[in-house]
N, C-alpha and C positions, 0 to 999 in steps of 0.2 A: 566430497566430489572426486570423481575420477575421470580419466580420459577414456572414452568408449573405444573398445577394440574394434577395428574394422570400420569405424565410423568417423575417421578423420581425427582431428585433434581437439574437437569440441568437448569442453568440460561438461560433465553430467553429475547431477545429484545421485548419490547411491544410498545415503543414510537417512535422508529426511523422510518423515512419515507422509508428508503431503506431496513433495516434489521429487521423490525417488524416480529415477529413470529419465527425468526431464533435463533438457539442456539449460545450463546456467543462463545463457542469453535469453531464452524464452521465459524463464522464471523472472529474471530482472525486468523484462519488458512488461510482463503481467503486473508486477509490483508497482512499476512506474505508472501504469494505467490506473491501478487501484488508488494510489496516492493522489493522482491528478483528479480522479472522480471524487474522492473524499474531500479534497481541497475545495472543489467547486461546491459540494454539498455544504461544507462548513461556511463558505462565503455567503451562500444563499440563506442559510439559517441565521447568520449574523445580520444580514440585511432585513430579514423578516422578523427579527427578534421582538421588535416593538409591537407589531400587529399580532403575532402568534407566539407569545413568550414561552408558553409551556412546550410547544412543539420544537421551537428553536433550542431550548435548553436540553431536551432529550437528545436531539440530533448532535449538538455540540459535545455533550458528555459522552455519547457513544463513540464519536470520532476521536475525542481526546484519549479515551481509554484504549482505543485500538492503536494509535500512532505515537502518543507521547512517550512510551517507554523507549522508542527508537530515537526520537528527536523532539525536544520540547517546543521547537519552533517549526514543527512539521507543516503547519498550515501556510506558512510563508516561504518555506524552503523550496528550491528547485526540486521537483519530484525525482529527477534522475540522480 
């Protein structure tokens, strides 16, 4: 990350393949929205697990694969 010249003191990603040129604050807000949405999906999958076991398992495994490397308790953690 660097401070953008002529654009105030807002930190920007310069090295990241996906976030290059974007403001740190914008990326953080996007990630918080992603985690929040995935937490809701996880909760819904767990609630429907008995009625639609296969679908729930696929959803939970996909979400665990995405977020568990960052925090094992991601589904219950404050997304911020």
